[in-house]
Structure formats: C-alpha cells, structure tokens
C-alpha positions, 0 to 999 in steps of 0.5 A: 576664873582668873588666876588672881581670883584663885590666889586670893581665894586660897588665902581667904580659905586658909584664913577661914580654916585657921579661924581659931588663930586669925583676928578678922579677915585677911588683907590684900596689900597689893596684886600685880599681874605682871611686874615690869621688873621680872614679868612675874605676878606678885601677891602681897597679903596679910592675915591678922592673928589673935593677940599673943601675950608675949608678942601682942598683935601679930600677923602672917605676912605673905609675899608670893611671886608666880612665874608663867608656869604658875610656879611660886616663889614665896616668903611667909613671915610671922611678925609683930605689927609694930617696930622696925623690920628687924624688931617685928620679925619673929620667924619666916619661911621661904624658897626665894633665892639668896645671893650676895654678901648675905648668903652665909650658908647654902639653904636653898631653896627652902629655908627658915629665918628662925632667929627673932629680931634677926631676919637675915639669919636662916637655916635649912627648912625640911617641913614647911613648904606652903602657907598652910604649913606656916599657919599650922606651925604658928598656931601652936604658939598662938593658941597655947600662948607659948613663946616662939622657940628658934630651936624648933625643927622645921 
C-alpha cells in the first residue's frame, strides 16, 4: 500500500481511538506527495472535537511533512474554529525549525506553543512527540471541561 494511505489511516485510527473527544470524522485538508518547494510530502488534516464550555467548537489541526526517509516534521495545534490565527490558538506542539527574528529562545527541536492567543510564544516540550500524545493531553481538558492551563508541563 502507498504512503498516503498509511498516513491517512494513522489519523483515522487515532480519531477512532479518541472517539470520546472527537466530533465526527477527521478531514484531510490537503495531501501532496511531493511539494515543489522542498520535495517533501505534506499532509494537512483536522480532527473536530466535542464542544468545550469555554472554547466552544475546537479541533486538532495537523500539519505533517515527510522527507524521503519518511522522517516527520510536524505541527499539531488545538484551536478554536473561529477567529484570527492568534485568537484561535489554544495550544500547539511541534518539532519544526524556528529561525529568524522569532527565534527568541532555543527550543529545538521539540517545543510547545503554550500561551493561548499568542502562538509565537513557546517553551521546551519534553513529553509530547506525536499526535497520540497531543490527543491524550487535550482529552483531559475536553472530557472534564477544564480550562487549559499554560503552565502544565509538557
């Protein structure tokens, strides 16, 4: 079977595994086998979550890039469905490289964009390394209808 199928199946399986917090099936926003920009495969997807009493409708936004060795660079975000990029941001995790003027501290490669409505802020991330970890982390806030706490250690 091809790589695209396996990548989609991984997200579908995780969506089922976390059915207590998901609201319907995941959506593939875009898949490109080889981007002209850098030659990597790209997968963009979204997993809708059940309504949260504080944040209303939210989702897990998935952005994955795969190199020729199938190594993954990712950015997973928990965000509200409505609002600007900054206003939607609740929390996010990634291993993508940050350079330039926004690189205020060395948080490479694993980092947590931990401040709601301030996605540029980040700190080191020690425990979240894959999409399953993100869903496990977010499920506590969604299932128990708790507000997100930016000081939680990840």
